[in-house]
Rosetta silent file (secondary structure, phi, psi, omega in degrees, C-alpha in Angstrom):
SEQUENCE: MSKVFRSRPFTRWMRRAGLNDEALLHAVSEMEQGLVDADLGGGVLKKRVALPGRGKRAGARTIVATRMAQQWFFLYGFEKNERANINRAELKALQEYAKTLLELDAAQLAALVSAGEMTEVVA
SCORE:     score description
SCORE:     0.000 S_00000001
   1 L     0.000  134.967 -177.924  -24.314   53.178  185.017 S_00000001
   2 L   -72.185  145.694  172.524  -22.371   50.664  182.945 S_00000001
   3 E  -107.131  132.649 -176.907  -21.360   47.288  184.290 S_00000001
   4 E  -119.738  133.483 -179.472  -17.940   46.075  183.202 S_00000001
   5 E  -130.041  155.615  172.796  -16.794   42.463  183.375 S_00000001
   6 E  -130.716  137.678  179.893  -13.650   40.566  182.480 S_00000001
   7 E   -73.298  162.118  179.188  -13.467   36.896  181.617 S_00000001
   8 H   -58.939  -48.244  178.293  -11.169   34.546  183.505 S_00000001
   9 H   -62.131  -38.177  178.109   -8.736   34.147  180.565 S_00000001
  10 H   -63.097  -41.011 -179.458   -8.699   37.922  180.038 S_00000001
  11 H   -60.922  -42.849  178.058   -7.951   38.435  183.733 S_00000001
  12 H   -62.403  -45.991  179.061   -4.930   36.096  183.548 S_00000001
  13 H   -62.652  -43.776 -177.855   -3.612   37.883  180.460 S_00000001
  14 H   -57.873  -42.117  179.453   -4.279   41.301  181.972 S_00000001
  15 H   -65.097  -42.569  178.461   -2.174   40.536  185.041 S_00000001
  16 H   -63.853  -37.062 -177.950    0.750   39.332  182.901 S_00000001
  17 H   -77.502  -16.319 -179.655    0.496   42.450  180.730 S_00000001
  18 L    87.530   15.925  176.839    0.442   44.778  183.734 S_00000001
  19 L   -80.199  156.927  175.336   -3.014   46.232  183.090 S_00000001
  20 L  -129.196  170.909 -178.285   -5.315   47.244  185.909 S_00000001
  21 H   -61.426  -32.626  179.469   -9.048   47.751  186.285 S_00000001
  22 H   -59.692  -39.760  178.249   -8.639   51.522  186.048 S_00000001
  23 H   -64.777  -38.064  178.838   -7.334   51.123  182.480 S_00000001
  24 H   -66.815  -44.098  179.217  -10.357   48.984  181.583 S_00000001
  25 H   -63.121  -37.596  176.921  -12.790   51.517  183.034 S_00000001
  26 H   -64.439  -41.298  178.385  -11.025   54.278  181.101 S_00000001
  27 H   -62.166  -42.399  178.652  -11.347   52.220  177.897 S_00000001
  28 H   -63.473  -42.231  178.573  -15.085   51.742  178.509 S_00000001
  29 H   -58.616  -42.681  177.996  -15.487   55.478  179.097 S_00000001
  30 H   -65.814  -42.595 -179.735  -13.811   56.150  175.743 S_00000001
  31 H   -64.242  -36.747  177.950  -15.930   53.543  173.954 S_00000001
  32 H   -62.638  -25.008  177.973  -19.104   55.059  175.403 S_00000001
  33 L   -90.040    4.165  177.925  -18.024   58.300  173.705 S_00000001
  34 L    92.388    5.097 -179.243  -17.654   56.463  170.395 S_00000001
  35 L   -88.058   81.128 -178.604  -13.859   56.062  170.487 S_00000001
  36 L  -114.973  137.942 -179.725  -13.655   52.496  169.211 S_00000001
  37 L   -76.969  -37.259  177.595  -10.719   51.218  167.168 S_00000001
  38 E  -159.696  135.322  171.315  -12.750   48.668  165.203 S_00000001
  39 E   -94.939  110.148 -175.097  -16.272   47.290  165.180 S_00000001
  40 E   -88.826   -0.083  178.569  -15.715   43.629  164.327 S_00000001
  41 E    88.373  158.084  177.315  -19.429   42.840  164.074 S_00000001
  42 L    65.755   27.700 -179.714  -21.707   40.697  166.197 S_00000001
  43 L    79.997   15.704 -177.966  -21.343   42.929  169.253 S_00000001
  44 E  -112.554  128.730  179.324  -17.544   42.602  169.235 S_00000001
  45 E  -120.996  154.807  171.313  -15.246   45.631  169.350 S_00000001
  46 E  -113.055  131.866 -178.043  -11.487   46.069  169.316 S_00000001
  47 E  -135.598  129.601  174.374  -10.071   48.741  171.610 S_00000001
  48 E   -75.644  140.860  177.734   -6.491   49.823  172.175 S_00000001
  49 E  -132.618  134.117  179.979   -5.433   50.121  175.792 S_00000001
  50 E   -70.585  136.097  172.039   -2.229   51.748  177.011 S_00000001
  51 E   -94.353  150.445 -179.261    0.235   49.537  178.826 S_00000001
  52 L   -53.267  123.720  177.248    2.236   51.073  181.672 S_00000001
  53 L    79.313    1.749 -177.141    5.111   53.077  180.222 S_00000001
  54 L  -124.036  -19.605 -177.607    4.221   52.331  176.578 S_00000001
  55 E    75.632 -178.148 -175.962    1.030   54.196  175.695 S_00000001
  56 E   -74.935  -41.340 -173.468   -1.717   52.987  173.357 S_00000001
  57 E   -58.525  -43.418 -179.977    0.238   52.832  170.117 S_00000001
  58 E  -101.278   12.892 -172.976    2.737   50.245  171.396 S_00000001
  59 E   -90.399 -135.024 -172.891    0.323   48.858  173.957 S_00000001
  60 E  -113.778  159.187  174.059   -2.356   46.214  174.009 S_00000001
  61 E  -115.666  135.243  178.118   -5.426   45.393  172.004 S_00000001
  62 E  -119.439  148.087  175.531   -8.557   44.203  173.762 S_00000001
  63 E  -110.272  124.354 -172.008  -11.595   42.447  172.366 S_00000001
  64 E  -125.549  137.399  174.524  -14.813   43.561  174.043 S_00000001
  65 E  -100.761  130.673  177.610  -18.401   42.322  173.757 S_00000001
  66 E  -167.614  165.247  169.517  -21.128   44.945  174.056 S_00000001
  67 L  -114.423   27.198 -177.733  -24.163   46.415  172.419 S_00000001
  68 L    56.310   40.276 -176.632  -22.810   49.891  173.304 S_00000001
  69 L  -127.194 -127.508 -171.157  -25.169   49.855  176.241 S_00000001
  70 L   -92.137  -10.275 -178.342  -24.988   48.960  179.904 S_00000001
  71 E  -126.386  135.841 -179.852  -22.768   45.874  179.823 S_00000001
  72 E  -130.929  128.182 -179.003  -19.182   45.529  178.641 S_00000001
  73 E  -121.304  113.533  174.551  -17.310   42.206  178.618 S_00000001
  74 E   -81.454  116.496 -172.094  -13.536   42.139  178.132 S_00000001
  75 E  -104.101  -38.227 -170.903  -12.971   38.770  176.453 S_00000001
  76 E  -151.453  147.918  177.160   -9.486   38.682  174.986 S_00000001
  77 E  -144.810  152.089  175.468   -6.317   40.730  174.952 S_00000001
  78 E  -154.936  150.821  177.129   -2.970   40.714  173.221 S_00000001
  79 E   -84.539  145.533 -177.200    0.049   42.950  172.988 S_00000001
  80 L   -58.823  -34.420 -178.852    0.759   44.518  169.624 S_00000001
  81 L   -77.308   -9.597  177.837    4.266   43.059  169.618 S_00000001
  82 L   -84.862  -39.981 -177.741    2.839   39.526  170.152 S_00000001
  83 L  -162.194  158.718 -177.388    0.543   39.469  167.126 S_00000001
  84 L   -81.344  -39.493 -175.681   -1.035   41.787  164.588 S_00000001
  85 L  -167.257  179.983  174.248   -4.649   40.743  164.969 S_00000001
  86 L   -91.066  155.608  179.798   -7.032   37.859  165.562 S_00000001
  87 L   -91.552  175.971 -176.167   -7.832   35.465  162.729 S_00000001
  88 H   -62.142  -39.961 -179.982  -11.253   34.706  161.240 S_00000001
  89 H   -65.382  -41.427  177.572  -11.796   31.537  163.273 S_00000001
  90 H   -64.087  -42.960  178.915  -10.999   33.388  166.507 S_00000001
  91 H   -60.247  -45.322  179.797  -13.329   36.231  165.520 S_00000001
  92 H   -60.461  -44.237  178.694  -16.172   33.818  164.805 S_00000001
  93 H   -63.688  -41.214  178.837  -15.681   32.100  168.181 S_00000001
  94 H   -66.899  -36.640  177.533  -15.551   35.469  169.977 S_00000001
  95 H   -65.676  -39.512  177.474  -18.719   36.625  168.203 S_00000001
  96 H   -66.013  -42.265  177.676  -20.548   33.468  169.314 S_00000001
  97 H   -62.402  -43.888  178.838  -19.281   33.936  172.880 S_00000001
  98 H   -60.241  -43.905  179.620  -20.358   37.592  172.780 S_00000001
  99 H   -58.221  -44.930  178.838  -23.837   36.637  171.582 S_00000001
 100 H   -61.176  -48.061 -178.149  -24.203   34.226  174.504 S_00000001
 101 H   -63.578  -41.610 -175.578  -22.997   36.780  177.057 S_00000001
 102 H   -72.602  -12.564  177.180  -25.145   39.601  175.715 S_00000001
 103 L   -97.453   -2.187 -178.604  -28.274   37.457  176.007 S_00000001
 104 L   -68.307  143.772  171.275  -27.720   36.556  179.686 S_00000001
 105 L   -89.636  175.825 -175.281  -30.207   37.741  182.264 S_00000001
 106 H   -59.961  -39.410 -179.114  -29.090   39.118  185.638 S_00000001
 107 H   -67.997  -40.696  178.876  -29.341   35.755  187.427 S_00000001
 108 H   -66.236  -40.268  177.935  -27.302   33.942  184.777 S_00000001
 109 H   -65.617  -41.337  177.525  -24.635   36.646  184.859 S_00000001
 110 H   -61.372  -36.241  178.219  -24.527   36.497  188.660 S_00000001
 111 H   -65.571  -40.001  176.720  -23.989   32.733  188.414 S_00000001
 112 H   -64.180  -39.450  177.858  -20.988   33.266  186.117 S_00000001
 113 H   -66.113  -44.261  178.722  -19.541   35.775  188.560 S_00000001
 114 H   -61.249  -35.744 -178.899  -20.122   33.391  191.484 S_00000001
 115 L   -80.240   -7.020  179.878  -18.411   30.587  189.570 S_00000001
 116 L    82.918    8.360  178.915  -15.390   32.821  188.871 S_00000001
 117 L   -77.208  -27.402  176.659  -15.881   32.748  185.095 S_00000001
 118 E  -131.062  147.946  174.450  -16.471   36.522  185.062 S_00000001
 119 E  -123.662  130.274  177.192  -15.229   39.232  187.381 S_00000001
 120 E   -80.716  133.417  178.411  -17.054   42.520  187.734 S_00000001
 121 E   -92.654  122.728  179.879  -14.785   45.532  187.447 S_00000001
 122 L  -119.232  146.726 -178.052  -15.677   48.199  189.991 S_00000001
 123 L   -71.912    0.000    0.000  -14.365   51.729  190.279 S_00000001
């Protein structure tokens, strides 16, 4: 069973955007089936997520770290009407962050959750 996490900054953005954990779990389910909007390299994916009342097309874009395996980390989100995409410097920083997260062992990940830096999304 996959474990899904959201970073503290993503959680703040998600609340402002009106997203809920159910939408994130649905996005992970789609990604597990290969429905990814863009593979940005370095374990970083871009996935569209529907916002309440707007659908995916006019909705939000999320940046997720994974190796298409058991752990999914929602790192960054933005609404399509806010910006078109992330820039190269942001992508490089997100890829480095993803690399760090994807190399964590269970104890290190638990420490991040305990510190409030990551929140586990549960069904």
